[in-house]
C-alpha positions in Angstrom: 127.1 86.3 101.1 126.3 83.3 104.0 126.2 85.2 106.4 123.3 87.8 104.1 121.1 85.0 103.0 121.1 83.6 106.9 120.5 86.8 108.3 118.0 86.6 106.0 116.5 83.2 106.4 116.5 84.3 110.2 114.5 87.3 109.8 112.0 85.3 108.0 111.5 82.5 110.5 110.9 85.5 112.8 108.4 87.5 110.8 106.5 83.8 110.0 106.4 83.9 113.8 104.5 87.3 114.2 107.9 88.4 116.3 108.9 91.4 113.5 110.5 93.6 115.7 113.2 91.1 116.0 112.4 90.1 111.9 113.1 94.2 111.9 116.6 93.9 113.8 117.9 90.5 111.4 116.4 92.3 107.9 119.0 95.3 108.8 121.8 92.7 109.7 120.8 91.4 106.9 120.5 94.7 104.5 124.7 95.7 106.1 126.0 93.2 105.9 124.9 93.3 102.7 125.5 96.4 101.8 129.8 96.0 103.1 129.7 93.1 101.2 128.4 94.9 97.6 125.8 92.9 97.8 123.0 94.9 95.4 120.3 92.0 94.7 120.7 90.7 98.9 120.4 94.4 98.9 117.7 95.0 97.5 116.1 91.5 99.1 116.9 92.8 102.3 115.5 96.6 101.6 112.2 94.7 100.4 111.2 92.5 102.9 111.8 95.1 105.7 108.6 97.5 103.3 106.9 94.3 103.5 107.4 93.7 107.9 105.8 97.7 107.4 102.9 97.0 105.5 102.4 94.8 107.5 102.7 96.7 110.5 100.0 99.3 109.0 103.0 102.2 109.3 102.7 102.8 105.7 105.3 106.1 106.0 108.2 103.7 106.6 107.6 101.2 104.4 107.1 103.6 101.3 110.5 104.5 102.6 111.7 100.8 101.6 109.7 100.4 98.7 111.6 103.3 96.9 115.4 101.7 98.2 114.3 98.9 96.9 112.7 100.6 92.8 114.8 102.3 92.8 118.1 99.1 93.4 116.1 96.6 91.7 115.9 99.6 88.2 119.5 100.1 88.9 119.8 96.6 88.0 117.4 95.4 85.2 116.3 92.9 88.4 112.7 92.5 86.7 111.3 89.8 90.0 112.7 92.5 92.2 111.1 95.8 90.3 107.5 93.9 90.0 107.4 92.5 94.0 107.6 95.8 95.0 105.7 97.1 92.4 103.1 95.0 94.1 104.5 96.6 97.8 103.9 100.2 96.9 100.3 99.6 95.1 99.0 98.4 98.8 100.6 102.1 100.3 99.1 104.2 97.3 95.9 101.7 98.0 96.3 102.8 101.7 97.1 106.4 101.1 93.8 107.0 98.5 95.8 107.4 95.7 94.1 104.6 93.4 94.6 106.0 90.2 98.3 104.7 91.0 97.9 101.2 93.1 96.1 100.8 89.3 99.4 102.2 87.8 102.0 100.0 89.9 99.8 97.2 90.0 100.1 96.6 85.7 103.3 97.7 85.4 104.4 94.7 87.9 101.8 92.6 85.6 103.6 94.0 83.0 107.0 92.5 84.1 105.9 88.8 84.9 
């Protein structure tokens, strides 16, 4: 648990410094440790953070993959906050892909969960 949080925190610091490659590596480590430990909540956080990095970099295809995994996990766990944040991420991807109605629906769902 502590190793996962530590890896996530290191990644967050690297992301703040715009070292996206380093942040991705630490989020991958965090996700790997969380998965091995069975910590689905922190696994979801790590997946969501990976999606955020890819959105920031404009790699919407990779971001969508992480968002979809995060959404499935958040739904399975009943994690409303994780679901809401993931829907917000999804709306950015949908907007970029020209899926405006879907983006609006994702945001409406996210707001309804808040």
